[in-house]
C-alpha positions in Angstrom: 0.0 0.0 0.0 1.3 3.5 -1.0 -0.4 5.0 2.1 -0.9 3.8 5.6 -3.9 1.3 5.6 -7.0 1.7 7.6 -8.1 -0.9 10.1 -10.9 -2.0 7.7 -8.4 -2.5 4.9 -6.2 -4.8 7.1 -9.3 -6.8 8.1 -10.2 -7.2 4.4 -6.7 -8.5 3.6 -6.8 -11.0 6.4 -10.3 -12.1 5.6 -11.6 -11.0 9.1 -14.2 -8.6 10.2 -13.2 -5.1 11.2 -14.7 -5.8 14.7 -12.4 -8.8 15.1 -9.3 -6.8 14.1 -10.3 -4.0 16.4 -10.8 -6.4 19.4 -7.5 -8.2 18.6 -5.6 -4.9 18.6 -7.0 -4.2 22.0 -5.9 -7.6 23.3 -9.5 -8.6 24.0 -9.9 -12.0 25.7 -12.7 -12.7 23.2 -10.2 -13.2 20.4 -8.0 -16.3 20.0 -4.3 -15.9 20.6 -3.4 -17.1 17.1 -5.8 -14.5 15.6 -4.1 -11.8 17.7 -0.7 -12.9 16.5 -1.8 -12.7 12.8 -3.3 -9.3 13.3 -0.2 -8.0 15.1 2.0 -9.2 12.3 -0.2 -7.5 9.7 -0.3 -4.3 11.6 3.5 -4.3 11.7 3.9 -5.3 8.1 1.6 -2.7 6.6 2.5 0.1 9.0 -0.9 0.7 10.5 -1.2 3.7 12.8 -4.4 4.0 14.9 -6.6 7.0 14.1 -6.7 9.0 17.4 -9.5 11.2 16.2 -11.7 8.2 15.4 -10.8 6.6 18.7 -11.8 9.8 20.5 -15.2 9.7 18.9 -15.7 6.1 20.0 -14.4 6.5 23.6 -15.0 10.2 24.4 -11.3 10.5 25.3 -8.4 11.9 23.4 -5.6 10.3 25.4 -4.0 13.7 25.9 -2.8 15.1 29.2 -1.3 18.6 29.3 1.6 19.5 31.6 2.6 23.1 32.2 5.6 24.3 34.2 7.5 27.5 34.1 10.8 25.8 33.2 11.0 22.1 32.3 14.7 22.5 31.6 15.3 22.9 35.3 16.3 19.6 36.9 13.4 19.6 39.4 10.7 20.1 36.8 12.4 17.7 34.4 12.3 15.0 37.1 8.7 15.8 38.0 7.8 15.5 34.3 9.7 12.2 34.0 7.8 10.8 36.9 4.5 11.9 35.4 5.3 10.2 32.2 6.5 7.0 34.0 2.9 6.7 35.4 0.9 7.9 32.4 2.8 6.6 29.4 2.4 2.9 30.1 -1.4 3.4 30.3 -1.5 4.9 26.8 -1.6 8.6 27.7 0.2 11.2 25.5 1.7 14.1 27.4 1.7 17.6 25.9 4.2 20.0 27.5 4.2 23.8 27.9 6.8 26.1 29.4 4.8 29.1 30.5 8.0 31.0 31.7 6.0 32.8 34.4 3.8 34.4 31.7 0.1 34.2 32.6 -0.9 34.9 29.0 1.2 32.0 27.7 -0.4 29.7 30.3 -3.9 30.8 29.3 -3.2 30.1 25.7 -2.0 26.6 26.4 -4.9 25.7 28.6 -7.3 27.2 26.1 -5.8 25.0 23.3 -6.1 21.9 25.6 -9.8 22.7 26.1 -10.3 23.1 22.3 -8.6 19.8 21.6 -10.6 18.0 24.3 -7.6 17.0 26.5 -8.4 14.5 29.2 -6.5 16.2 32.0 -4.1 19.0 33.0 -1.2 18.9 35.5 0.0 22.5 36.2 2.4 24.6 38.2 0.7 27.9 37.4 2.3 31.3 37.1 1.5 34.1 39.5 -1.5 36.0 38.1 -2.9 33.0 36.3 -6.5 33.4 35.2 -8.8 31.1 37.1 -11.5 31.5 34.5 -9.5 29.6 31.8 -9.2 26.7 34.3 -12.9 26.9 35.0 -13.5 26.5 31.2 -11.2 23.5 31.2 -12.7 21.6 34.1 -16.2 22.4 32.8 -15.4 19.8 30.1 -15.2 17.1 32.8 -11.4 16.9 32.5 -9.5 16.9 35.8 -7.0 19.5 36.9 -4.1 18.7 39.3 -1.7 21.3 40.7 1.9 20.1 41.1 4.6 22.0 43.0 2.5 25.2 43.0 -1.2 25.9 43.3 -3.6 28.8 43.0 -5.0 29.9 46.4 -8.8 29.8 46.7 -9.0 27.4 43.7 -10.2 23.9 44.7 -8.4 21.2 42.8 -6.3 18.1 43.6 -2.7 19.0 44.3 0.7 17.3 45.0 3.6 19.4 46.2 6.5 19.8 48.6 5.6 20.8 52.1 7.3 24.1 51.5 6.6 25.7 54.9 8.0 22.6 56.7 11.1 22.7 54.5 11.9 26.2 55.6 11.2 25.4 59.2 13.8 22.6 59.0 16.4 25.0 57.6 15.7 27.7 60.1 15.8 25.3 63.0 19.1 24.0 61.8 20.7 27.4 61.3 19.4 28.6 64.7 21.0 25.5 66.2 24.3 26.7 64.7 23.9 30.1 66.4 23.0 32.0 63.2 20.6 34.9 63.9 20.5 37.3 60.9 19.1 35.0 58.2 18.1 36.1 54.7 16.2 34.1 52.0 17.2 35.0 48.4 14.9 34.7 45.4 11.3 33.4 44.9 8.5 34.9 42.8 6.0 36.9 44.9 2.4 35.8 44.4 3.3 32.1 43.9 2.1 29.6 46.5 5.6 28.1 46.8 7.2 31.4 47.7 4.4 32.4 50.1 4.5 29.1 51.9 8.2 29.1 52.3 8.1 32.7 53.7 5.4 31.6 56.1 7.5 28.7 57.4 10.5 31.0 57.6 8.6 33.6 59.7 7.0 31.0 61.9 10.3 29.3 62.8 12.1 32.6 63.4 9.4 33.6 65.8 9.5 30.1 67.5 13.2 30.6 68.1 13.0 34.1 69.4 14.0 36.1 66.3 11.9 39.1 65.2 11.0 39.2 61.5 12.5 41.9 59.4 11.2 42.9 56.0 14.6 42.5 54.3 14.8 38.9 55.5 13.2 37.9 52.1 14.7 39.3 49.0 12.3 38.2 46.2 13.5 37.7 42.6 13.8 35.2 39.8 14.9 31.7 41.1 17.8 31.5 38.7 21.6 31.4 39.0 21.7 35.1 37.8 19.1 36.0 40.4 21.0 34.3 43.1 24.2 36.0 42.1 22.8 39.5 42.1 20.6 39.2 45.2 23.5 37.7 47.1 25.5 40.8 46.3 22.7 43.0 47.7 22.3 40.9 50.8 26.0 40.9 51.5 26.0 44.7 51.2 23.5 45.1 54.0 24.7 46.5 57.3 24.8 44.5 59.4 25.5 41.7 57.0 23.5 38.4 57.2 25.3 35.5 58.8 23.2 33.0 56.9 21.6 32.8 53.4 18.8 30.5 52.3 18.8 29.8 48.5 15.4 29.3 47.0 16.6 26.4 44.9 19.9 24.9 43.6 20.2 27.3 40.7 20.0 30.2 43.2 22.6 28.5 45.3 25.0 28.3 42.3 24.8 32.0 41.9 25.2 32.7 45.6 28.3 30.5 45.7 29.8 32.5 42.8 29.1 35.8 44.4 30.5 34.7 47.8 33.7 33.4 46.1 34.1 36.7 44.2 34.1 38.5 47.6 36.6 36.1 49.1 34.0 34.5 51.4 33.9 30.8 52.2 30.4 29.5 52.6 30.0 28.1 56.1 32.6 30.3 57.7 31.6 34.0 57.5 28.2 33.3 56.1 26.3 30.0 56.1 24.6 28.9 52.9 21.7 26.5 52.8 18.7 25.9 50.5 15.9 23.8 49.0 17.0 21.8 46.0 18.1 18.9 44.0 20.5 16.7 46.1 22.6 15.6 43.1 23.6 19.2 42.4 24.2 19.9 46.1 26.6 17.0 46.2 28.6 18.4 43.2 29.1 21.9 44.5 32.0 22.9 46.6 31.6 23.2 49.5 28.8 20.6 49.4 25.4 22.3 50.1 23.2 21.8 53.1 19.8 21.5 51.6 16.3 20.0 52.1 15.2 17.7 49.3 12.4 18.8 47.0 11.2 15.2 46.3 10.6 15.7 42.6 10.0 12.1 41.8 7.3 11.7 44.5 5.6 14.9 43.5 5.4 13.9 39.8 4.2 10.4 40.7 1.5 11.6 43.1 0.3 14.3 40.7 -0.2 11.7 37.9 -1.9 9.2 40.2 -4.2 12.0 41.5 -5.2 12.7 37.9 -5.9 9.0 37.2 -8.0 8.7 40.4 -10.0 11.8 39.5 -10.7 10.3 36.0 -12.0 7.2 37.7 -14.0 8.9 40.4 -14.9 12.5 39.3 -17.0 13.2 42.4 -14.5 12.0 45.1 -13.3 14.5 47.7 -10.4 16.8 46.8 -7.0 15.4 47.7 -4.2 17.6 48.9 -0.9 15.8 49.2 2.1 17.5 50.9 5.2 15.6 50.2 7.7 15.8 53.1 11.3 17.0 52.6 14.5 15.7 54.3 17.3 17.9 55.5 20.8 16.8 54.5 23.6 18.5 56.4 26.8 19.2 54.5 29.7 21.7 54.7 28.1 24.9 53.4 26.3 25.7 56.6 29.5 25.4 58.7 28.6 22.0 60.1 29.8 18.6 59.2 27.2 15.8 58.5 
C-alpha cells in the first residue's frame, strides 16, 4: 500500500471482520491468541497507525494530558515530568508539554488549546496571576486539573507538592542551632504559593526561636543562577551583613556561591549557605550544600496518580498531598554531616 492502511483494509486483507481486528488490537480475551498474532504481524507489516480522532469519537477521550511548568529545563521540573510520564505513558496517555515562563498569557493560551482539543487532563504549576476563568472552562469539560509543586490559592483542585513551609522550618531550626541569627532568603516569585508558603514557614520558625521578622529577610527575585548572584550581592552589602543565606533552589545556590567566592568568602565560615533543591547538584558543588530535598519524583508520581484517580471517580473529595522534605547537612552551613 502506498499510504498507511485503515483498520478496515487490514481486516479485508486478512479475511476477518473489522470488529475482530479491532478487538485483537485491544488484546480482547474474546479473540483467540493465534488471531491476535496474525493481526499484530499484519499491523507491523503494513505500518498501520491508529486514528486517534476516530478513537476519541468512540471513547469520548483523546488520550491527551497537558503539563505546564515554568521551566522544564530545570532539573526539578524535568524530574517531575519524568515521573508523570512514568505513570501515564504505560497506560497509553500522551503528554503535551508547555513552558509558560511565568507568563500568565502564555499559560492561558496553552490551557485554552487543551480545552479546544478535548484534552483529558491537566497537571500544572501555574504562574503568578494565572486566570482562574480559563481553568474553569477546562474543568467544565469534565477533565481533571491537578496542581503540582504550586497551586492557586482559593482554587479547589487536587494537588501534590512539597511541604514548603515545613522545608523552611527545618532549615531555620538547623541554622538557629548553629547560632545563626541574621538569616536572609534570596529569590522566589511573589504571588506564587511556593514562595508564600516558604516565607510563612521562615517567619514561623524565626518567631518560634526568638528572632523578630525583618522585611529585608526575604529578597524576592527570579529563582535562577543570575538571580542568586545579584541578590546575594545585595544581601552581603547590608549592614549588618546576614550571617546565613537561604537559597530558594539549587540554581540560586549556584549564583550565591559564585558571588561569595568573588568576595573572598567561604560558605559556612563568615556566612552559612543552605537551601531547598536537588540533592545531586548539592553534592557536586564545593563546598557541598546543606539542603532540604524537594522530592521531585514523589511529586510527579503523586500528581499523575491523582489525575488517574480523578478520572475514575470524578465526584471524590479533593485530595491535597504535601510531600515531606528531608534535611541533608553538608559543609556549606558550617557544620559537618
